[in-house]
Backbone as XML, in Angstrom:
<?xml version="1.0"?>
<chain id="A" units="angstrom">
  <residue number="1" name="UNK">
    <atom name="N" x="33.675" y="8.368" z="-19.646"/>
    <atom name="CA" x="33.394" y="6.986" z="-19.318"/>
    <atom name="C" x="33.839" y="6.656" z="-17.889"/>
  </residue>
  <residue number="2" name="UNK">
    <atom name="N" x="35.030" y="7.119" z="-17.524"/>
    <atom name="CA" x="35.528" y="6.853" z="-16.176"/>
    <atom name="C" x="34.651" y="7.520" z="-15.128"/>
  </residue>
  <residue number="3" name="UNK">
    <atom name="N" x="34.134" y="8.726" z="-15.465"/>
    <atom name="CA" x="33.246" y="9.427" z="-14.539"/>
    <atom name="C" x="31.965" y="8.619" z="-14.305"/>
  </residue>
  <residue number="4" name="UNK">
    <atom name="N" x="31.419" y="8.048" z="-15.374"/>
    <atom name="CA" x="30.208" y="7.227" z="-15.246"/>
    <atom name="C" x="30.468" y="5.987" z="-14.401"/>
  </residue>
  <residue number="5" name="UNK">
    <atom name="N" x="31.630" y="5.390" z="-14.591"/>
    <atom name="CA" x="31.968" y="4.203" z="-13.808"/>
    <atom name="C" x="32.114" y="4.561" z="-12.332"/>
  </residue>
  <residue number="6" name="UNK">
    <atom name="N" x="32.704" y="5.720" z="-12.052"/>
    <atom name="CA" x="32.865" y="6.162" z="-10.669"/>
    <atom name="C" x="31.509" y="6.450" z="-10.033"/>
  </residue>
  <residue number="7" name="UNK">
    <atom name="N" x="30.628" y="7.098" z="-10.798"/>
    <atom name="CA" x="29.282" y="7.382" z="-10.292"/>
    <atom name="C" x="28.533" y="6.085" z="-9.995"/>
  </residue>
  <residue number="8" name="UNK">
    <atom name="N" x="28.687" y="5.089" z="-10.871"/>
    <atom name="CA" x="28.024" y="3.804" z="-10.658"/>
    <atom name="C" x="28.567" y="3.134" z="-9.400"/>
  </residue>
  <residue number="9" name="UNK">
    <atom name="N" x="29.879" y="3.193" z="-9.227"/>
    <atom name="CA" x="30.503" y="2.608" z="-8.035"/>
    <atom name="C" x="30.021" y="3.320" z="-6.781"/>
  </residue>
  <residue number="10" name="UNK">
    <atom name="N" x="29.951" y="4.650" z="-6.835"/>
    <atom name="CA" x="29.467" y="5.429" z="-5.696"/>
    <atom name="C" x="28.019" y="5.083" z="-5.367"/>
  </residue>
  <residue number="11" name="UNK">
    <atom name="N" x="27.191" y="4.951" z="-6.405"/>
    <atom name="CA" x="25.783" y="4.620" z="-6.187"/>
    <atom name="C" x="25.636" y="3.220" z="-5.597"/>
  </residue>
  <residue number="12" name="UNK">
    <atom name="N" x="26.444" y="2.286" z="-6.075"/>
    <atom name="CA" x="26.388" y="0.934" z="-5.531"/>
    <atom name="C" x="26.787" y="0.924" z="-4.060"/>
  </residue>
  <residue number="13" name="UNK">
    <atom name="N" x="27.806" y="1.700" z="-3.714"/>
    <atom name="CA" x="28.237" y="1.787" z="-2.311"/>
    <atom name="C" x="27.145" y="2.405" z="-1.452"/>
  </residue>
  <residue number="14" name="UNK">
    <atom name="N" x="26.506" y="3.442" z="-1.968"/>
    <atom name="CA" x="25.424" y="4.092" z="-1.231"/>
    <atom name="C" x="24.250" y="3.131" z="-1.049"/>
  </residue>
  <residue number="15" name="UNK">
    <atom name="N" x="23.887" y="2.410" z="-2.109"/>
    <atom name="CA" x="22.799" y="1.434" z="-2.008"/>
    <atom name="C" x="23.129" y="0.358" z="-0.975"/>
  </residue>
  <residue number="16" name="UNK">
    <atom name="N" x="24.350" y="-0.092" z="-0.978"/>
    <atom name="CA" x="24.772" y="-1.110" z="-0.018"/>
    <atom name="C" x="24.629" y="-0.591" z="1.413"/>
  </residue>
  <residue number="17" name="UNK">
    <atom name="N" x="25.065" y="0.649" z="1.633"/>
    <atom name="CA" x="24.966" y="1.249" z="2.967"/>
    <atom name="C" x="23.502" y="1.427" z="3.386"/>
  </residue>
  <residue number="18" name="UNK">
    <atom name="N" x="22.670" y="1.931" z="2.467"/>
    <atom name="CA" x="21.253" y="2.136" z="2.773"/>
    <atom name="C" x="20.552" y="0.817" z="3.086"/>
  </residue>
  <residue number="19" name="UNK">
    <atom name="N" x="20.886" y="-0.216" z="2.327"/>
    <atom name="CA" x="20.278" y="-1.534" z="2.580"/>
    <atom name="C" x="20.695" y="-2.071" z="3.944"/>
  </residue>
  <residue number="20" name="UNK">
    <atom name="N" x="21.958" y="-1.873" z="4.307"/>
    <atom name="CA" x="22.429" y="-2.326" z="5.623"/>
    <atom name="C" x="21.706" y="-1.575" z="6.735"/>
  </residue>
  <residue number="21" name="UNK">
    <atom name="N" x="21.531" y="-0.268" z="6.563"/>
    <atom name="CA" x="20.810" y="0.527" z="7.559"/>
    <atom name="C" x="19.360" y="0.080" z="7.652"/>
  </residue>
  <residue number="22" name="UNK">
    <atom name="N" x="18.756" y="-0.210" z="6.512"/>
    <atom name="CA" x="17.371" y="-0.677" z="6.474"/>
    <atom name="C" x="17.240" y="-1.999" z="7.228"/>
  </residue>
  <residue number="23" name="UNK">
    <atom name="N" x="18.188" y="-2.915" z="7.015"/>
    <atom name="CA" x="18.168" y="-4.200" z="7.725"/>
    <atom name="C" x="18.327" y="-4.005" z="9.232"/>
  </residue>
  <residue number="24" name="UNK">
    <atom name="N" x="19.190" y="-3.086" z="9.622"/>
    <atom name="CA" x="19.406" y="-2.822" z="11.053"/>
    <atom name="C" x="18.138" y="-2.270" z="11.694"/>
  </residue>
  <residue number="25" name="UNK">
    <atom name="N" x="17.456" y="-1.374" z="10.993"/>
    <atom name="CA" x="16.194" y="-0.829" z="11.509"/>
    <atom name="C" x="15.158" y="-1.939" z="11.635"/>
  </residue>
  <residue number="26" name="UNK">
    <atom name="N" x="15.088" y="-2.799" z="10.633"/>
    <atom name="CA" x="14.139" y="-3.913" z="10.662"/>
    <atom name="C" x="14.450" y="-4.849" z="11.830"/>
  </residue>
  <residue number="27" name="UNK">
    <atom name="N" x="15.714" y="-5.108" z="12.065"/>
    <atom name="CA" x="16.100" y="-5.994" z="13.170"/>
    <atom name="C" x="15.665" y="-5.409" z="14.514"/>
  </residue>
  <residue number="28" name="UNK">
    <atom name="N" x="15.857" y="-4.112" z="14.683"/>
    <atom name="CA" x="15.446" y="-3.477" z="15.946"/>
    <atom name="C" x="13.926" y="-3.502" z="16.090"/>
  </residue>
  <residue number="29" name="UNK">
    <atom name="N" x="13.214" y="-3.263" z="14.994"/>
    <atom name="CA" x="11.756" y="-3.325" z="15.050"/>
    <atom name="C" x="11.289" y="-4.729" z="15.443"/>
  </residue>
  <residue number="30" name="UNK">
    <atom name="N" x="11.907" y="-5.740" z="14.878"/>
    <atom name="CA" x="11.532" y="-7.121" z="15.220"/>
    <atom name="C" x="11.825" y="-7.418" z="16.685"/>
  </residue>
  <residue number="31" name="UNK">
    <atom name="N" x="12.923" y="-6.867" z="17.181"/>
    <atom name="CA" x="13.265" y="-7.045" z="18.589"/>
    <atom name="C" x="12.194" y="-6.423" z="19.488"/>
  </residue>
  <residue number="32" name="UNK">
    <atom name="N" x="11.757" y="-5.224" z="19.129"/>
    <atom name="CA" x="10.717" y="-4.564" z="19.914"/>
    <atom name="C" x="9.396" y="-5.321" z="19.837"/>
  </residue>
  <residue number="33" name="UNK">
    <atom name="N" x="9.097" y="-5.881" z="18.680"/>
    <atom name="CA" x="7.830" y="-6.580" z="18.500"/>
    <atom name="C" x="7.761" y="-7.883" z="19.293"/>
  </residue>
  <residue number="34" name="UNK">
    <atom name="N" x="8.890" y="-8.372" z="19.756"/>
    <atom name="CA" x="8.903" y="-9.580" z="20.585"/>
    <atom name="C" x="8.428" y="-9.302" z="22.008"/>
  </residue>
  <residue number="35" name="UNK">
    <atom name="N" x="8.441" y="-8.043" z="22.411"/>
    <atom name="CA" x="8.006" y="-7.677" z="23.762"/>
    <atom name="C" x="6.493" y="-7.866" z="23.886"/>
  </residue>
  <residue number="36" name="UNK">
    <atom name="N" x="6.078" y="-8.284" z="25.044"/>
    <atom name="CA" x="4.641" y="-8.428" z="25.284"/>
    <atom name="C" x="3.944" y="-7.080" z="25.262"/>
  </residue>
  <residue number="37" name="UNK">
    <atom name="N" x="4.607" y="-6.094" z="25.820"/>
    <atom name="CA" x="4.087" y="-4.728" z="25.769"/>
    <atom name="C" x="5.283" y="-3.783" z="25.716"/>
  </residue>
  <residue number="38" name="UNK">
    <atom name="N" x="5.049" y="-2.622" z="25.163"/>
    <atom name="CA" x="6.115" y="-1.629" z="25.026"/>
    <atom name="C" x="5.912" y="-0.498" z="26.021"/>
  </residue>
  <residue number="39" name="UNK">
    <atom name="N" x="7.013" y="-0.016" z="26.547"/>
    <atom name="CA" x="6.941" y="1.169" z="27.399"/>
    <atom name="C" x="6.618" y="2.361" z="26.501"/>
  </residue>
  <residue number="40" name="UNK">
    <atom name="N" x="6.290" y="3.464" z="27.112"/>
    <atom name="CA" x="6.006" y="4.675" z="26.338"/>
    <atom name="C" x="7.214" y="5.045" z="25.463"/>
  </residue>
  <residue number="41" name="UNK">
    <atom name="N" x="8.402" y="4.941" z="26.038"/>
    <atom name="CA" x="9.617" y="5.262" z="25.280"/>
    <atom name="C" x="9.825" y="4.293" z="24.115"/>
  </residue>
  <residue number="42" name="UNK">
    <atom name="N" x="9.542" y="3.020" z="24.345"/>
    <atom name="CA" x="9.674" y="2.023" z="23.281"/>
    <atom name="C" x="8.640" y="2.249" z="22.178"/>
  </residue>
  <residue number="43" name="UNK">
    <atom name="N" x="7.455" y="2.688" z="22.565"/>
    <atom name="CA" x="6.434" y="2.990" z="21.561"/>
    <atom name="C" x="6.887" y="4.140" z="20.670"/>
  </residue>
  <residue number="44" name="UNK">
    <atom name="N" x="7.479" y="5.165" z="21.276"/>
    <atom name="CA" x="7.997" y="6.301" z="20.514"/>
    <atom name="C" x="9.122" y="5.823" z="19.597"/>
  </residue>
  <residue number="45" name="UNK">
    <atom name="N" x="10.012" y="5.007" z="20.146"/>
    <atom name="CA" x="11.119" y="4.469" z="19.351"/>
    <atom name="C" x="10.588" y="3.666" z="18.164"/>
  </residue>
  <residue number="46" name="UNK">
    <atom name="N" x="9.570" y="2.835" z="18.397"/>
    <atom name="CA" x="8.994" y="2.005" z="17.352"/>
    <atom name="C" x="8.466" y="2.869" z="16.199"/>
  </residue>
  <residue number="47" name="UNK">
    <atom name="N" x="7.745" y="3.929" z="16.547"/>
    <atom name="CA" x="7.195" y="4.825" z="15.526"/>
    <atom name="C" x="8.325" y="5.504" z="14.748"/>
  </residue>
  <residue number="48" name="UNK">
    <atom name="N" x="9.343" y="5.984" z="15.456"/>
    <atom name="CA" x="10.465" y="6.647" z="14.795"/>
    <atom name="C" x="11.233" y="5.680" z="13.894"/>
  </residue>
  <residue number="49" name="UNK">
    <atom name="N" x="11.414" y="4.451" z="14.366"/>
    <atom name="CA" x="12.106" y="3.441" z="13.556"/>
    <atom name="C" x="11.323" y="3.127" z="12.289"/>
  </residue>
  <residue number="50" name="UNK">
    <atom name="N" x="10.014" y="3.009" z="12.419"/>
    <atom name="CA" x="9.165" y="2.742" z="11.256"/>
    <atom name="C" x="9.303" y="3.851" z="10.211"/>
  </residue>
  <residue number="51" name="UNK">
    <atom name="N" x="9.278" y="5.093" z="10.672"/>
    <atom name="CA" x="9.412" y="6.234" z="9.756"/>
    <atom name="C" x="10.772" y="6.221" z="9.073"/>
  </residue>
  <residue number="52" name="UNK">
    <atom name="N" x="11.823" y="5.971" z="9.847"/>
    <atom name="CA" x="13.175" y="5.937" z="9.291"/>
    <atom name="C" x="13.331" y="4.790" z="8.303"/>
  </residue>
  <residue number="53" name="UNK">
    <atom name="N" x="12.743" y="3.649" z="8.637"/>
    <atom name="CA" x="12.818" y="2.487" z="7.750"/>
    <atom name="C" x="12.123" y="2.780" z="6.416"/>
  </residue>
  <residue number="54" name="UNK">
    <atom name="N" x="10.953" y="3.385" z="6.478"/>
    <atom name="CA" x="10.234" y="3.734" z="5.251"/>
    <atom name="C" x="11.003" y="4.769" z="4.428"/>
  </residue>
  <residue number="55" name="UNK">
    <atom name="N" x="11.623" y="5.726" z="5.096"/>
    <atom name="CA" x="12.426" y="6.738" z="4.394"/>
    <atom name="C" x="13.621" y="6.086" z="3.706"/>
  </residue>
  <residue number="56" name="UNK">
    <atom name="N" x="14.259" y="5.124" z="4.381"/>
    <atom name="CA" x="15.385" y="4.394" z="3.771"/>
    <atom name="C" x="14.899" y="3.631" z="2.550"/>
  </residue>
  <residue number="57" name="UNK">
    <atom name="N" x="13.745" y="2.980" z="2.679"/>
    <atom name="CA" x="13.196" y="2.215" z="1.555"/>
    <atom name="C" x="12.937" y="3.149" z="0.365"/>
  </residue>
  <residue number="58" name="UNK">
    <atom name="N" x="12.399" y="4.334" z="0.627"/>
    <atom name="CA" x="12.163" y="5.309" z="-0.439"/>
    <atom name="C" x="13.471" y="5.712" z="-1.107"/>
  </residue>
  <residue number="59" name="UNK">
    <atom name="N" x="14.508" y="5.957" z="-0.304"/>
    <atom name="CA" x="15.810" y="6.331" z="-0.854"/>
    <atom name="C" x="16.368" y="5.205" z="-1.716"/>
  </residue>
  <residue number="60" name="UNK">
    <atom name="N" x="16.246" y="3.980" z="-1.239"/>
    <atom name="CA" x="16.746" y="2.817" z="-1.982"/>
    <atom name="C" x="16.029" y="2.703" z="-3.320"/>
  </residue>
  <residue number="61" name="UNK">
    <atom name="N" x="14.715" y="2.804" z="-3.295"/>
    <atom name="CA" x="13.938" y="2.672" z="-4.528"/>
    <atom name="C" x="14.266" y="3.791" z="-5.516"/>
  </residue>
  <residue number="62" name="UNK">
    <atom name="N" x="14.443" y="4.988" z="-5.015"/>
    <atom name="CA" x="14.786" y="6.125" z="-5.879"/>
    <atom name="C" x="16.136" y="5.884" z="-6.554"/>
  </residue>
  <residue number="63" name="UNK">
    <atom name="N" x="17.120" y="5.447" z="-5.786"/>
    <atom name="CA" x="18.439" y="5.170" z="-6.352"/>
    <atom name="C" x="18.385" y="4.006" z="-7.333"/>
  </residue>
  <residue number="64" name="UNK">
    <atom name="N" x="17.632" y="2.974" z="-7.003"/>
    <atom name="CA" x="17.523" y="1.827" z="-7.906"/>
    <atom name="C" x="16.895" y="2.232" z="-9.232"/>
  </residue>
  <residue number="65" name="UNK">
    <atom name="N" x="15.858" y="3.065" z="-9.190"/>
    <atom name="CA" x="15.231" y="3.530" z="-10.436"/>
    <atom name="C" x="16.215" y="4.343" z="-11.262"/>
  </residue>
  <residue number="66" name="UNK">
    <atom name="N" x="16.952" y="5.224" z="-10.606"/>
    <atom name="CA" x="17.926" y="6.054" z="-11.298"/>
    <atom name="C" x="19.048" y="5.189" z="-11.879"/>
  </residue>
  <residue number="67" name="UNK">
    <atom name="N" x="19.469" y="4.202" z="-11.103"/>
    <atom name="CA" x="20.550" y="3.314" z="-11.515"/>
    <atom name="C" x="20.131" y="2.483" z="-12.736"/>
  </residue>
  <residue number="68" name="UNK">
    <atom name="N" x="18.898" y="1.998" z="-12.726"/>
    <atom name="CA" x="18.396" y="1.176" z="-13.840"/>
    <atom name="C" x="18.286" y="2.036" z="-15.106"/>
  </residue>
  <residue number="69" name="UNK">
    <atom name="N" x="17.798" y="3.268" z="-14.982"/>
    <atom name="CA" x="17.675" y="4.154" z="-16.149"/>
    <atom name="C" x="19.031" y="4.506" z="-16.731"/>
  </residue>
  <residue number="70" name="UNK">
    <atom name="N" x="20.039" y="4.644" z="-15.864"/>
    <atom name="CA" x="21.372" y="5.055" z="-16.304"/>
    <atom name="C" x="22.168" y="3.891" z="-16.884"/>
  </residue>
  <residue number="71" name="UNK">
    <atom name="N" x="21.749" y="2.653" z="-16.608"/>
    <atom name="CA" x="22.481" y="1.495" z="-17.083"/>
    <atom name="C" x="22.266" y="1.302" z="-18.590"/>
  </residue>
  <residue number="72" name="UNK">
    <atom name="N" x="23.364" y="1.026" z="-19.312"/>
    <atom name="CA" x="23.208" y="0.774" z="-20.747"/>
    <atom name="C" x="22.553" y="-0.573" z="-20.978"/>
  </residue>
  <residue number="73" name="UNK">
    <atom name="N" x="21.746" y="-0.673" z="-22.013"/>
    <atom name="CA" x="21.054" y="-1.935" z="-22.334"/>
    <atom name="C" x="21.925" y="-2.851" z="-23.122"/>
  </residue>
</chain>
């Protein structure tokens, strides 16, 4: 039982961290989108940020699904 509680706590901490990272990526993307035009480097950054943001979202959803299945009803 204690092991399950620790795993749940660890998963919650990981979800919290992933969500914070996702928000930070979104904030940077919004900052870039305010520019009238992007430099070549900013365009590359924008694409990389989008990919990282989507990967974070996938990780969050995967953990949430696992967390919901593991939760007792």
